[in-house]
C-alpha positions in Angstrom: 15.7 75.4 -85.6 13.1 76.5 -83.0 10.8 74.0 -81.2 8.0 75.4 -83.3 10.0 74.8 -86.5 10.7 71.2 -85.5 7.1 70.5 -84.7 6.0 72.2 -87.9 8.4 70.1 -90.0 7.3 66.9 -88.3 3.6 67.5 -88.6 3.6 68.8 -92.2 3.7 72.6 -91.7 6.0 74.9 -93.6 9.5 73.8 -94.4 12.4 75.4 -92.5 12.9 78.9 -94.0 16.2 77.9 -95.4 14.5 75.3 -97.6 11.4 77.3 -98.7 11.0 77.6 -102.4 9.9 81.1 -103.4 9.7 82.9 -106.7 12.6 85.1 -105.6 14.8 82.1 -104.9 13.9 80.4 -108.2 14.9 83.6 -110.0 18.2 83.6 -108.1 18.8 80.1 -109.5 17.6 81.0 -113.0 17.4 84.8 -113.5 15.8 84.6 -117.0 12.9 82.5 -115.8 9.4 83.5 -117.0 7.2 84.9 -114.2 4.2 82.6 -114.9 6.3 79.5 -114.7 8.4 80.6 -111.7 5.3 81.6 -109.7 3.4 78.5 -110.8 6.2 76.4 -109.4 6.7 78.4 -106.2 3.0 78.3 -105.4 2.8 74.6 -104.7 6.4 73.5 -104.4 6.8 73.3 -100.7 3.5 71.3 -100.1 4.4 68.8 -102.9 8.0 68.5 -101.8 6.8 67.4 -98.3 4.4 64.9 -99.8 7.1 63.3 -101.9 9.9 63.4 -99.3 12.0 66.0 -101.2 12.6 67.4 -97.8 16.4 67.8 -97.4 18.7 70.4 -98.8 20.4 67.9 -101.2 17.1 66.5 -102.5 15.7 70.0 -103.0 18.8 71.3 -104.8 19.1 68.2 -107.1 15.4 68.4 -108.0 15.6 72.1 -108.8 18.9 71.8 -110.7 17.3 69.2 -113.0 14.1 71.3 -113.3 16.1 74.4 -114.2 18.0 72.5 -116.9 15.0 70.7 -118.4 13.0 74.0 -118.6 15.8 76.1 -120.0 16.1 78.1 -116.9 12.3 78.1 -116.1 11.6 79.7 -119.5 9.5 76.9 -121.1 7.4 73.9 -120.1 7.4 72.6 -123.7 10.2 70.9 -125.6 11.8 73.1 -128.2 11.2 72.1 -131.8 8.3 71.7 -134.1 6.3 69.0 -135.9 9.3 68.0 -138.0 11.5 67.6 -134.9 8.9 65.7 -132.9 8.6 63.1 -135.7 11.6 61.5 -134.0 9.1 60.2 -131.5 6.8 58.8 -134.1 6.2 55.0 -133.8 8.4 54.7 -130.7 7.0 51.6 -129.0 9.1 52.2 -125.9 7.1 55.5 -125.4 3.7 53.9 -126.2 3.5 56.0 -129.4 1.4 53.5 -131.4 -0.9 55.7 -133.4 -0.1 58.0 -136.2 0.6 61.5 -134.9 1.6 60.4 -131.4 5.2 61.7 -131.8 3.9 65.2 -132.3 1.0 65.0 -129.9 3.0 63.6 -127.0 6.3 65.5 -127.3 8.1 66.7 -124.2 6.2 68.9 -121.8 6.5 69.9 -118.2 9.3 70.4 -115.7 10.9 67.1 -116.6 9.7 67.0 -120.2 7.2 64.1 -120.0 7.3 62.4 -123.4 5.3 59.6 -125.1 1.7 58.4 -124.9 2.4 55.8 -122.3 4.0 58.3 -119.9 1.2 60.8 -120.4 -1.3 58.0 -119.6 0.6 56.7 -116.6 1.4 60.0 -114.9 -1.9 61.5 -115.8 -3.5 58.7 -113.8 -1.1 59.3 -110.9 -2.0 63.0 -110.7 -5.7 62.5 -111.5 -5.8 64.3 -114.8 -6.4 62.6 -118.2 -3.2 63.8 -119.9 -3.6 61.3 -122.6 -6.8 63.0 -123.8 -5.5 66.5 -123.1 -1.7 66.3 -123.5 -1.2 70.1 -123.6 -2.2 70.3 -119.9 1.1 68.7 -119.0 2.6 72.1 -119.8 0.6 73.9 -117.2 2.8 74.9 -114.2 0.8 73.3 -111.4 0.1 70.1 -113.3 3.7 70.0 -114.5 5.0 70.3 -111.0 2.7 67.4 -109.8 3.9 65.2 -112.6 7.5 66.0 -111.9 7.2 65.0 -108.2 5.3 61.8 -109.2 8.1 61.0 -111.7 10.8 61.8 -109.0 9.1 59.4 -106.6 8.4 56.6 -109.1 12.0 56.7 -110.3 13.2 56.6 -106.7 15.6 59.5 -107.2 16.0 60.5 -103.6 18.9 58.0 -102.8 21.0 59.4 -105.7 20.3 63.0 -104.5 21.2 61.9 -101.0 24.5 60.6 -102.3 25.0 64.0 -104.1 25.5 62.1 -107.3 24.4 64.5 -110.1 25.3 62.0 -112.8 23.1 59.3 -111.3 20.2 61.8 -110.8 20.6 63.0 -114.4 20.5 59.3 -115.7 17.3 58.8 -113.7 15.7 62.0 -115.1 17.0 61.9 -118.7 18.2 58.4 -119.3 21.8 59.5 -120.0 24.2 62.3 -119.4 22.6 64.9 -121.6 23.4 68.4 -120.3 25.4 67.1 -117.3 27.7 70.1 -117.2 24.8 72.6 -117.1 22.9 70.5 -114.6 26.1 70.4 -112.4 26.3 74.2 -112.6 22.7 74.6 -111.6 23.3 72.2 -108.7 26.2 74.3 -107.4 24.1 77.5 -107.8 21.1 75.9 -106.0 23.4 75.0 -103.1 24.3 78.6 -102.8 20.6 79.7 -102.8 19.3 77.0 -100.4 22.0 77.0 -97.6 
């Protein structure tokens, strides 16, 4: 890296070219991604990544592998299903769904599928938007990205990414091993895109 690149990295400038997240690179990771989602993510990704210390190749690749899986290859920022499916969240005290209709209203949205009234309230406060009152905004690309980085930081996921432990990163994102094989494939693909 050049002296200018080192200084830029230290003082918050652009990331090294090898780590820059662009729409083109996101489409190499997930070719069927929707343009609005891909561009919405690419637009603010580098700045938010620096703010949240997602500033190494492994951290970046793990973050994007998880994001690609959770968004069905950057095709959606809303959980698949309908009102009948979202009833599974109804009355879930662990999600803060204490009022009738909370299961449907606070279903998964965003890059990491934010779910439950309590999470909408908490992460809305962190990013400065009242997501509890306007839950659909969690599905907007820019807000979704801010929430995802806040979630990544709050769950302290960087150490698992630094250890290149996709199973541990998956547990921290999803609570289990759901989709681990696909997340692993996305991770290997990301490592080929961000070299």
